[in-house]
N, CA, C and O atoms as a Tinker XYZ file with bonds, in Angstrom:
   316  protein
     1  N    133.013000   90.609000   83.839000    73     2
     2  CA   132.035000   91.312000   84.654000    64     1     3
     3  C    132.444000   91.201000   86.119000    63     2     4     5
     4  O    132.691000   90.102000   86.615000    81     3
     5  N    132.515000   92.313000   86.798000    73     3     6
     6  CA   132.870000   92.335000   88.211000    64     5     7
     7  C    131.585000   92.323000   89.019000    63     6     8     9
     8  O    130.691000   93.135000   88.778000    81     7
     9  N    131.485000   91.409000   89.974000    73     7    10
    10  CA   130.301000   91.324000   90.830000    64     9    11
    11  C    130.565000   92.061000   92.126000    63    10    12    13
    12  O    131.635000   91.930000   92.719000    81    11
    13  N    129.593000   92.829000   92.560000    73    11    14
    14  CA   129.662000   93.472000   93.866000    64    13    15
    15  C    128.871000   92.612000   94.836000    63    14    16    17
    16  O    127.776000   92.155000   94.510000    81    15
    17  N    129.407000   92.391000   96.007000    73    15    18
    18  CA   128.698000   91.609000   96.999000    64    17    19
    19  C    127.682000   92.493000   97.700000    63    18    20    21
    20  O    127.973000   93.631000   98.068000    81    19
    21  N    126.507000   91.960000   97.875000    73    19    22
    22  CA   125.387000   92.730000   98.402000    64    21    23
    23  C    125.537000   93.017000   99.886000    63    22    24    25
    24  O    125.971000   92.169000  100.666000    81    23
    25  N    125.171000   94.225000  100.251000    73    23    26
    26  CA   125.107000   94.631000  101.650000    64    25    27
    27  C    123.663000   94.661000  102.126000    63    26    28    29
    28  O    123.388000   95.132000  103.229000    81    27
    29  N    122.738000   94.165000  101.312000    73    27    30
    30  CA   121.323000   94.181000  101.652000    64    29    31
    31  C    121.047000   93.049000  102.633000    63    30    32    33
    32  O    121.356000   91.891000  102.352000    81    31
    33  N    120.473000   93.379000  103.770000    73    31    34
    34  CA   120.280000   92.404000  104.842000    64    33    35
    35  C    119.084000   91.478000  104.622000    63    34    36    37
    36  O    119.175000   90.284000  104.906000    81    35
    37  N    117.989000   91.997000  104.131000    73    35    38
    38  CA   116.785000   91.174000  103.969000    64    37    39
    39  C    116.890000   90.291000  102.734000    63    38    40    41
    40  O    117.243000   90.764000  101.654000    81    39
    41  N    116.582000   89.006000  102.894000    73    39    42
    42  CA   116.633000   88.078000  101.764000    64    41    43
    43  C    115.681000   88.486000  100.649000    63    42    44    45
    44  O    116.050000   88.457000   99.475000    81    43
    45  N    114.457000   88.866000  101.010000    73    43    46
    46  CA   113.478000   89.217000   99.980000    64    45    47
    47  C    113.894000   90.491000   99.254000    63    46    48    49
    48  O    113.722000   90.593000   98.040000    81    47
    49  N    114.433000   91.452000   99.973000    73    47    50
    50  CA   114.880000   92.701000   99.358000    64    49    51
    51  C    116.048000   92.429000   98.414000    63    50    52    53
    52  O    116.085000   92.948000   97.298000    81    51
    53  N    116.992000   91.622000   98.860000    73    51    54
    54  CA   118.137000   91.266000   98.029000    64    53    55
    55  C    117.673000   90.548000   96.757000    63    54    56    57
    56  O    118.155000   90.845000   95.663000    81    55
    57  N    116.739000   89.605000   96.902000    73    55    58
    58  CA   116.226000   88.859000   95.752000    64    57    59
    59  C    115.529000   89.786000   94.763000    63    58    60    61
    60  O    115.719000   89.657000   93.554000    81    59
    61  N    114.734000   90.706000   95.262000    73    59    62
    62  CA   114.001000   91.640000   94.403000    64    61    63
    63  C    114.968000   92.536000   93.641000    63    62    64    65
    64  O    114.827000   92.696000   92.429000    81    63
    65  N    115.936000   93.117000   94.318000    73    63    66
    66  CA   116.874000   94.037000   93.668000    64    65    67
    67  C    117.735000   93.289000   92.650000    63    66    68    69
    68  O    117.962000   93.785000   91.547000    81    67
    69  N    118.210000   92.107000   93.011000    73    67    70
    70  CA   119.022000   91.319000   92.098000    64    69    71
    71  C    118.213000   90.936000   90.856000    63    70    72    73
    72  O    118.703000   91.043000   89.732000    81    71
    73  N    116.982000   90.492000   91.065000    73    71    74
    74  CA   116.133000   90.109000   89.938000    64    73    75
    75  C    115.875000   91.304000   89.024000    63    74    76    77
    76  O    115.952000   91.179000   87.801000    81    75
    77  N    115.573000   92.448000   89.604000    73    75    78
    78  CA   115.310000   93.637000   88.801000    64    77    79
    79  C    116.531000   93.997000   87.955000    63    78    80    81
    80  O    116.412000   94.242000   86.755000    81    79
    81  N    117.694000   94.027000   88.582000    73    79    82
    82  CA   118.924000   94.367000   87.847000    64    81    83
    83  C    119.195000   93.365000   86.724000    63    82    84    85
    84  O    119.571000   93.754000   85.619000    81    83
    85  N    119.006000   92.092000   87.007000    73    83    86
    86  CA   119.278000   91.079000   86.001000    64    85    87
    87  C    118.271000   91.138000   84.854000    63    86    88    89
    88  O    118.651000   91.002000   83.691000    81    87
    89  N    117.004000   91.337000   85.169000    73    87    90
    90  CA   115.996000   91.455000   84.118000    64    89    91
    91  C    116.279000   92.658000   83.215000    63    90    92    93
    92  O    116.219000   92.552000   81.990000    81    91
    93  N    116.584000   93.781000   83.822000    73    91    94
    94  CA   116.904000   94.982000   83.042000    64    93    95
    95  C    118.189000   94.773000   82.241000    63    94    96    97
    96  O    118.320000   95.266000   81.120000    81    95
    97  N    119.131000   94.038000   82.826000    73    95    98
    98  CA   120.404000   93.778000   82.167000    64    97    99
    99  C    120.292000   92.922000   80.914000    63    98   100   101
   100  O    121.139000   93.001000   80.024000    81    99
   101  N    119.250000   92.107000   80.844000    73    99   102
   102  CA   119.043000   91.287000   79.651000    64   101   103
   103  C    118.004000   91.902000   78.713000    63   102   104   105
   104  O    117.536000   91.248000   77.781000    81   103
   105  N    117.647000   93.168000   78.966000    73   103   106
   106  CA   116.810000   93.901000   78.029000    64   105   107
   107  C    115.327000   93.915000   78.306000    63   106   108   109
   108  O    114.558000   94.380000   77.465000    81   107
   109  N    114.891000   93.421000   79.457000    73   107   110
   110  CA   113.461000   93.475000   79.775000    64   109   111
   111  C    113.062000   94.910000   80.092000    63   110   112   113
   112  O    113.855000   95.683000   80.630000    81   111
   113  N    111.845000   95.250000   79.758000    73   111   114
   114  CA   111.327000   96.602000   80.003000    64   113   115
   115  C    111.188000   96.859000   81.502000    63   114   116   117
   116  O    111.079000   95.933000   82.305000    81   115
   117  N    111.196000   98.141000   81.852000    73   115   118
   118  CA   111.100000   98.544000   83.253000    64   117   119
   119  C    109.855000   97.983000   83.928000    63   118   120   121
   120  O    109.953000   97.363000   84.987000    81   119
   121  N    108.692000   98.193000   83.332000    73   119   122
   122  CA   107.452000   97.745000   83.978000    64   121   123
   123  C    107.351000   96.227000   84.017000    63   122   124   125
   124  O    106.832000   95.672000   84.986000    81   123
   125  N    107.827000   95.556000   83.001000    73   123   126
   126  CA   107.833000   94.095000   83.001000    64   125   127
   127  C    108.703000   93.589000   84.154000    63   126   128   129
   128  O    108.316000   92.662000   84.867000    81   127
   129  N    109.858000   94.189000   84.332000    73   127   130
   130  CA   110.761000   93.815000   85.420000    64   129   131
   131  C    110.141000   94.129000   86.777000    63   130   132   133
   132  O    110.238000   93.334000   87.713000    81   131
   133  N    109.506000   95.291000   86.875000    73   131   134
   134  CA   108.847000   95.695000   88.120000    64   133   135
   135  C    107.750000   94.702000   88.502000    63   134   136   137
   136  O    107.665000   94.288000   89.658000    81   135
   137  N    106.915000   94.320000   87.542000    73   135   138
   138  CA   105.826000   93.376000   87.828000    64   137   139
   139  C    106.377000   92.008000   88.228000    63   138   140   141
   140  O    105.837000   91.360000   89.125000    81   139
   141  N    107.441000   91.570000   87.573000    73   139   142
   142  CA   108.059000   90.290000   87.937000    64   141   143
   143  C    108.596000   90.345000   89.363000    63   142   144   145
   144  O    108.480000   89.374000   90.110000    81   143
   145  N    109.175000   91.462000   89.736000    73   143   146
   146  CA   109.729000   91.603000   91.088000    64   145   147
   147  C    108.634000   91.719000   92.136000    63   146   148   149
   148  O    108.808000   91.264000   93.267000    81   147
   149  N    107.511000   92.323000   91.773000    73   147   150
   150  CA   106.373000   92.366000   92.684000    64   149   151
   151  C    105.867000   90.951000   92.952000    63   150   152   153
   152  O    105.536000   90.607000   94.087000    81   151
   153  N    105.809000   90.143000   91.911000    73   151   154
   154  CA   105.407000   88.739000   92.062000    64   153   155
   155  C    106.411000   87.993000   92.928000    63   154   156   157
   156  O    106.027000   87.213000   93.799000    81   155
   157  N    107.687000   88.231000   92.694000    73   155   158
   158  CA   108.734000   87.594000   93.497000    64   157   159
   159  C    108.587000   87.955000   94.976000    63   158   160   161
   160  O    108.695000   87.088000   95.843000    81   159
   161  N    108.341000   89.229000   95.259000    73   159   162
   162  CA   108.141000   89.654000   96.654000    64   161   163
   163  C    106.972000   88.899000   97.275000    63   162   164   165
   164  O    107.055000   88.449000   98.418000    81   163
   165  N    105.891000   88.763000   96.528000    73   163   166
   166  CA   104.706000   88.102000   97.071000    64   165   167
   167  C    104.916000   86.606000   97.257000    63   166   168   169
   168  O    104.207000   85.984000   98.048000    81   167
   169  N    105.864000   86.019000   96.555000    73   167   170
   170  CA   106.230000   84.620000   96.813000    64   169   171
   171  C    106.904000   84.530000   98.172000    63   170   172   173
   172  O    106.632000   83.609000   98.942000    81   171
   173  N    107.783000   85.482000   98.470000    73   171   174
   174  CA   108.435000   85.536000   99.778000    64   173   175
   175  C    107.441000   85.904000  100.877000    63   174   176   177
   176  O    107.565000   85.443000  102.012000    81   175
   177  N    106.464000   86.728000  100.541000    73   175   178
   178  CA   105.488000   87.241000  101.513000    64   177   179
   179  C    104.069000   87.119000  100.963000    63   178   180   181
   180  O    103.484000   88.115000  100.536000    81   179
   181  N    103.511000   85.903000  100.971000    73   179   182
   182  CA   102.159000   85.723000  100.418000    64   181   183
   183  C    101.085000   86.489000  101.189000    63   182   184   185
   184  O     99.986000   86.712000  100.682000    81   183
   185  N    101.408000   86.885000  102.404000    73   183   186
   186  CA   100.441000   87.640000  103.211000    64   185   187
   187  C    100.330000   89.097000  102.765000    63   186   188   189
   188  O     99.389000   89.789000  103.153000    81   187
   189  N    101.272000   89.567000  101.963000    73   187   190
   190  CA   101.298000   90.971000  101.532000    64   189   191
   191  C    100.269000   91.218000  100.433000    63   190   192   193
   192  O    100.060000   90.381000   99.554000    81   191
   193  N     99.642000   92.367000  100.502000    73   191   194
   194  CA    98.719000   92.762000   99.429000    64   193   195
   195  C     99.530000   93.179000   98.205000    63   194   196   197
   196  O    100.725000   93.459000   98.302000    81   195
   197  N     98.873000   93.215000   97.075000    73   195   198
   198  CA    99.537000   93.672000   95.852000    64   197   199
   199  C    100.001000   95.119000   96.043000    63   198   200   201
   200  O    101.102000   95.480000   95.626000    81   199
   201  N     99.170000   95.934000   96.664000    73   199   202
   202  CA    99.527000   97.338000   96.903000    64   201   203
   203  C    100.801000   97.443000   97.757000    63   202   204   205
   204  O    101.713000   98.197000   97.419000    81   203
   205  N    100.862000   96.696000   98.848000    73   203   206
   206  CA   102.037000   96.726000   99.715000    64   205   207
   207  C    103.279000   96.245000   98.957000    63   206   208   209
   208  O    104.346000   96.849000   99.061000    81   207
   209  N    103.136000   95.165000   98.200000    73   207   210
   210  CA   104.267000   94.633000   97.438000    64   209   211
   211  C    104.773000   95.662000   96.424000    63   210   212   213
   212  O    105.980000   95.865000   96.293000    81   211
   213  N    103.862000   96.300000   95.717000    73   211   214
   214  CA   104.265000   97.313000   94.736000    64   213   215
   215  C    104.985000   98.477000   95.396000    63   214   216   217
   216  O    105.986000   98.974000   94.881000    81   215
   217  N    104.471000   98.905000   96.534000    73   215   218
   218  CA   105.095000  100.027000   97.248000    64   217   219
   219  C    106.518000   99.692000   97.676000    63   218   220   221
   220  O    107.440000  100.475000   97.449000    81   219
   221  N    106.696000   98.517000   98.302000    73   219   222
   222  CA   108.031000   98.135000   98.764000    64   221   223
   223  C    108.997000   97.920000   97.609000    63   222   224   225
   224  O    110.136000   98.385000   97.656000    81   223
   225  N    108.553000   97.219000   96.576000    73   223   226
   226  CA   109.425000   96.975000   95.422000    64   225   227
   227  C    109.837000   98.301000   94.792000    63   226   228   229
   228  O    111.004000   98.480000   94.443000    81   227
   229  N    108.901000   99.227000   94.642000    73   227   230
   230  CA   109.227000  100.543000   94.083000    64   229   231
   231  C    110.241000  101.278000   94.962000    63   230   232   233
   232  O    111.183000  101.881000   94.449000    81   231
   233  N    110.052000  101.231000   96.284000    73   231   234
   234  CA   110.993000  101.888000   97.194000    64   233   235
   235  C    112.375000  101.270000   97.090000    63   234   236   237
   236  O    113.376000  101.986000   97.049000    81   235
   237  N    112.439000   99.939000   97.047000    73   235   238
   238  CA   113.739000   99.261000   96.976000    64   237   239
   239  C    114.448000   99.528000   95.658000    63   238   240   241
   240  O    115.658000   99.752000   95.647000    81   239
   241  N    113.724000   99.509000   94.554000    73   239   242
   242  CA   114.341000   99.789000   93.251000    64   241   243
   243  C    114.834000  101.227000   93.219000    63   242   244   245
   244  O    115.947000  101.493000   92.764000    81   243
   245  N    114.016000  102.153000   93.698000    73   243   246
   246  CA   114.436000  103.550000   93.741000    64   245   247
   247  C    115.682000  103.709000   94.600000    63   246   248   249
   248  O    116.631000  104.387000   94.206000    81   247
   249  N    115.678000  103.093000   95.752000    73   247   250
   250  CA   116.782000  103.224000   96.702000    64   249   251
   251  C    118.082000  102.626000   96.154000    63   250   252   253
   252  O    119.112000  103.298000   96.111000    81   251
   253  N    118.023000  101.366000   95.740000    73   251   254
   254  CA   119.238000  100.631000   95.375000    64   253   255
   255  C    119.672000  100.820000   93.928000    63   254   256   257
   256  O    120.869000  100.846000   93.639000    81   255
   257  N    118.710000  100.951000   93.013000    73   255   258
   258  CA   119.047000  100.993000   91.589000    64   257   259
   259  C    119.102000  102.424000   91.071000    63   258   260   261
   260  O    120.078000  102.818000   90.432000    81   259
   261  N    118.069000  103.195000   91.341000    73   259   262
   262  CA   118.001000  104.555000   90.808000    64   261   263
   263  C    118.973000  105.478000   91.547000    63   262   264   265
   264  O    119.808000  106.134000   90.925000    81   263
   265  N    118.860000  105.525000   92.875000    73   263   266
   266  CA   119.706000  106.438000   93.664000    64   265   267
   267  C    121.041000  105.829000   94.073000    63   266   268   269
   268  O    121.944000  106.543000   94.509000    81   267
   269  N    121.170000  104.484000   93.929000    73   267   270
   270  CA   122.400000  103.763000   94.291000    64   269   271
   271  C    122.820000  104.034000   95.740000    63   270   272   273
   272  O    124.004000  104.179000   96.043000    81   271
   273  N    121.829000  104.097000   96.615000    73   271   274
   274  CA   122.055000  104.342000   98.042000    64   273   275
   275  C    122.345000  103.021000   98.735000    63   274   276   277
   276  O    121.730000  102.007000   98.408000    81   275
   277  N    123.261000  103.015000   99.676000    73   275   278
   278  CA   123.613000  101.801000  100.411000    64   277   279
   279  C    123.022000  101.745000  101.807000    63   278   280   281
   280  O    123.175000  100.741000  102.501000    81   279
   281  N    122.351000  102.803000  102.229000    73   279   282
   282  CA   121.790000  102.838000  103.575000    64   281   283
   283  C    120.596000  101.911000  103.735000    63   282   284   285
   284  O    120.148000  101.288000  102.773000    81   283
   285  N    120.088000  101.826000  104.952000    73   283   286
   286  CA   118.923000  100.963000  105.216000    64   285   287
   287  C    117.678000  101.494000  104.524000    63   286   288   289
   288  O    117.570000  102.678000  104.205000    81   287
   289  N    116.744000  100.580000  104.303000    73   287   290
   290  CA   115.490000  100.927000  103.651000    64   289   291
   291  C    114.320000  100.533000  104.538000    63   290   292   293
   292  O    114.452000   99.662000  105.398000    81   291
   293  N    113.167000  101.178000  104.327000    73   291   294
   294  CA   111.972000  100.700000  105.019000    64   293   295
   295  C    111.550000   99.387000  104.381000    63   294   296   297
   296  O    111.883000   99.119000  103.226000    81   295
   297  N    110.839000   98.592000  105.107000    73   295   298
   298  CA   110.365000   97.352000  104.488000    64   297   299
   299  C    109.865000   96.363000  105.500000    63   298   300   301
   300  O    109.432000   96.723000  106.595000    81   299
   301  N    109.931000   95.125000  105.122000    73   299   302
   302  CA   109.416000   94.038000  105.949000    64   301   303
   303  C    110.380000   93.736000  107.094000    63   302   304   305
   304  O    111.490000   94.266000  107.146000    81   303
   305  N    109.939000   92.880000  108.002000    73   303   306
   306  CA   110.736000   92.558000  109.182000    64   305   307
   307  C    111.485000   91.225000  109.072000    63   306   308   309
   308  O    112.001000   90.718000  110.068000    81   307
   309  N    111.541000   90.665000  107.874000    73   307   310
   310  CA   112.194000   89.353000  107.745000    64   309   311
   311  C    113.707000   89.517000  107.618000    63   310   312   313
   312  O    114.224000   90.620000  107.433000    81   311
   313  N    114.386000   88.401000  107.722000    73   311   314
   314  CA   115.855000   88.401000  107.570000    64   313   315
   315  C    116.253000   87.966000  106.190000    63   314   316
   316  O    117.443000   87.905000  105.881000    81   315
C-alpha cells in the first residue's frame, strides 16, 4: 500500500479525513463513518454544535474524498 502524505493544514481536518478514509477502507458504512468523524471533530472542538460539526465534516469529506480536491477548504481557524 502506497501512502500519500497529507497536504491538509488543519489538524482536525486531517484527522477527520484520515479517519473517514480508514473507516470506509475497513468496510464501515458511509453514515457510520460520517457520525464517527463528526464525534471526532467535536473532540477537537467541543465548543462546536452538532450542526456545525456535521456541516464541516460533510464539506471536508466531499472536498477531499468525493471530489479529490487538494485546494483549501472552509472550516475552523485552528492549526
